[in-house]
C-alpha positions in Angstrom: 16.9 17.5 -18.5 16.7 20.0 -21.5 16.9 23.1 -19.3 19.9 22.1 -17.2 21.7 20.1 -19.9 21.6 16.8 -18.0 20.8 13.3 -19.2 17.2 12.1 -19.0 18.5 9.4 -16.7 19.9 11.9 -14.2 16.7 13.9 -14.3 14.5 10.9 -13.6 16.7 9.9 -10.7 15.7 13.1 -8.9 12.1 12.0 -8.8 12.1 8.2 -8.9 13.8 6.1 -6.2 16.5 3.8 -7.5 14.9 0.7 -6.0 18.2 -0.9 -5.1 18.1 -4.6 -4.2 19.0 -3.9 -0.6 16.0 -1.6 -0.2 13.5 -4.2 -1.1 11.9 -6.0 1.9 11.0 -9.6 1.7 9.5 -12.1 4.1 9.4 -15.9 4.2 6.1 -17.8 4.0 5.8 -21.4 5.1 3.0 -23.5 3.5 2.0 -27.1 3.0 3.4 -28.8 -0.1 1.0 -31.8 0.3 -2.8 -32.0 0.3 -4.4 -31.3 3.7 -5.8 -34.8 4.0 -2.3 -36.2 3.6 -1.0 -33.8 6.2 -3.7 -34.8 8.6 -2.8 -38.5 8.1 0.9 -37.7 8.9 -0.2 -35.7 12.0 -2.1 -38.8 13.2 0.9 -41.0 12.6 3.1 -38.6 14.5 0.8 -38.4 17.5 0.7 -42.2 17.9 4.5 -42.4 18.2 5.7 -42.5 21.8 8.8 -40.5 21.1 8.3 -37.7 18.6 9.0 -34.0 18.2 6.3 -32.0 19.9 7.4 -28.9 18.0 7.1 -30.7 14.7 3.6 -31.9 15.6 2.6 -28.3 16.6 3.9 -26.9 13.4 2.1 -29.5 11.3 -1.1 -28.9 13.2 -0.8 -25.2 12.6 -0.2 -25.7 8.9 -3.3 -27.9 8.6 -5.4 -25.1 10.2 -3.7 -22.3 8.2 -2.3 -23.3 4.8 0.2 -20.4 4.9 2.0 -18.9 7.9 4.8 -16.3 7.9 8.2 -17.5 9.1 8.4 -14.9 11.8 5.0 -16.0 13.3 6.2 -19.6 13.5 9.6 -18.7 15.1 8.2 -15.9 17.2 4.6 -16.5 18.4 4.6 -20.3 18.0 8.1 -20.5 19.4 9.3 -23.2 16.9 12.9 -23.0 15.8 14.0 -22.9 12.1 15.4 -26.4 12.1 11.9 -27.8 12.6 10.7 -25.8 9.6 13.7 -27.0 7.5 13.0 -30.5 8.6 9.4 -30.4 7.2 10.8 -28.8 4.1 13.4 -31.6 3.7 10.6 -34.2 4.1 8.7 -32.5 1.3 5.8 -31.8 3.7 6.2 -28.0 3.7 7.7 -25.5 1.4 9.3 -22.1 2.2 9.1 -19.2 -0.3 10.0 -15.5 -0.2 7.6 -12.8 -1.2 7.9 -9.0 -1.5 6.5 -6.9 1.4 5.6 -3.2 1.1 6.2 -0.7 3.9 3.1 1.5 4.4 4.0 4.8 6.0 0.4 5.2 7.1 -0.2 1.6 8.1 -0.7 2.2 11.8 -3.5 4.8 11.4 -7.1 4.0 11.7 -9.7 5.4 9.4 -13.3 5.8 10.7 -14.6 6.9 7.2 -16.1 10.3 7.7 -19.1 11.4 5.6 -18.7 14.8 3.7 -21.6 17.2 3.7 -21.1 20.0 1.2 -22.7 23.4 1.3 -24.2 25.0 -1.8 -21.1 26.7 -3.1 -19.0 23.6 -2.6 -21.6 21.5 -4.3 -21.7 23.9 -7.2 -17.9 23.5 -7.7 -18.1 19.7 -7.5 -21.0 19.5 -10.0 -19.2 21.7 -12.5 -16.1 19.5 -12.6 -18.1 16.3 -12.6 -20.3 17.5 -15.4 -17.2 18.1 -17.6 -15.7 14.7 -16.5 -18.9 13.0 -17.6 -18.4 14.5 -21.0 -14.9 13.2 -21.2 -13.3 16.6 -20.9 -10.0 17.0 -19.2 -10.1 20.6 -18.1 -8.2 22.7 -15.6 -10.0 24.7 -12.8 -9.0 27.3 -10.3 -10.7 26.8 -7.0 -10.6 30.0 -5.1 -11.4 30.4 -1.4 -9.9 31.9 1.7 -8.4 29.7 4.4 -11.1 27.6 6.1 -13.6 28.1 3.3 -13.8 24.4 2.6 -11.6 23.8 -0.4 -10.4 20.4 1.0 -14.0 19.1 1.2 -14.3 19.8 -2.5 -11.1 17.9 -3.2 -12.4 15.0 -1.1 -15.7 14.7 -3.0 -13.9 15.0 -6.4 -11.5 12.3 -5.3 -14.3 10.1 -4.1 -16.0 10.4 -7.5 -12.7 9.7 -9.3 -12.2 6.5 -7.3 -15.7 5.3 -7.8 -15.0 5.6 -11.6 -12.1 3.3 -11.2 -9.4 5.9 -11.5 -6.7 7.3 -9.2 -5.8 10.8 -7.9 -2.6 12.7 -7.1 -2.7 15.6 -4.5 0.3 17.9 -4.8 1.1 20.1 -1.8 4.1 22.1 -0.7 6.5 19.9 1.3 6.2 22.3 4.2 2.4 21.6 4.3 2.8 17.8 4.3 1.9 17.5 8.0 0.3 14.7 9.9 -2.9 16.7 10.2 -3.1 17.2 6.5 -2.6 13.5 5.7 -5.1 12.5 8.4 -7.8 14.5 6.8 -7.5 12.4 3.7 -6.9 9.1 5.6 -10.1 9.5 7.6 -12.0 9.5 4.4 -10.2 7.0 2.3 -8.2 4.8 4.6 -5.2 2.8 3.3 -6.1 3.8 -0.3 -4.0 6.9 0.6 -0.2 7.0 0.5 2.5 9.7 0.7 5.8 10.5 -0.9 8.3 13.0 0.5 12.0 13.6 0.9 12.0 12.6 4.6 11.2 9.0 3.6 14.0 6.6 3.0 14.8 5.4 -0.5 13.3 2.0 0.3 10.1 3.5 1.7 9.7 5.6 -1.5 10.4 2.6 -3.7 7.6 0.7 -1.8 5.1 3.5 -2.4 5.9 3.7 -6.1 5.5 -0.1 -6.4 2.2 -0.1 -4.3 0.8 2.5 -6.7 1.9 0.5 -9.7 0.2 -2.7 -8.3 -3.0 -0.8 -7.4 -2.6 -1.2 -3.6 -3.1 2.6 -3.1 -5.2 4.9 -5.2 -4.4 8.4 -3.8 -0.9 9.8 -3.6 -0.2 12.9 -1.5 3.2 14.7 -1.8 5.2 17.5 -3.2 6.0 17.9 -6.9 7.8 14.5 -7.3 4.5 12.7 -6.4 3.4 13.8 -9.9 5.6 10.9 -11.3 3.5 8.2 -9.4 3.0 5.4 -11.9 -0.8 5.1 -11.6 -2.4 3.0 -14.4 -5.5 5.1 -14.8 -5.0 8.6 -13.4 -8.2 10.6 -13.3 -7.5 13.7 -11.2 -4.5 15.9 -10.2 -5.1 18.5 -7.4 -2.4 21.1 -7.0 -3.0 22.8 -3.6 -1.5 26.2 -2.7 
């Protein structure tokens, strides 16, 4: 902002998504608004009637088994139309509420959880950093190694130790290096604790990742320079690769 003579607001907009209302995804949840025992009693009364709504009975039965069911599951998988849901709501048997949902750009991946085995030089680097961390020192280190020498394994171990201390980590890499293979290396170790931020994501997707980080749903953010602004509550490590 100072260098280019812009306002701070303009500068922040280049790295933080606007989070417009239209970009926020929500879903409806249907739940019982009466005790389960009372719902079971109503279910018995319903089943004794000769002429009654089978769909209403099925929905009430499902809500007795599962106290909360997403709207789309009821209308899709259970094949019960919205008027039945609204009918139970009108009778004060069920209630419908909206809740925020977060898009996860890596949600479809599976993470087997690989174990890292470090060689002596890698272990020496990790021990040096962890020793300073244990003393409460926030130092900067240059990790030097040719391509394929195992720098990423050192990152992984340092991130693992950071997470075990209840802190979060940011991994900054050039946008051109933010490939599926790169992200998968981290995802295989840390699963859905990993998220990404990049310019190819929509504004809504970026907003969701910022909010997931703020809520603590993810602990590791990978991305180009703008990922530095991830609002982690207890940031413990920043890795700047290449």
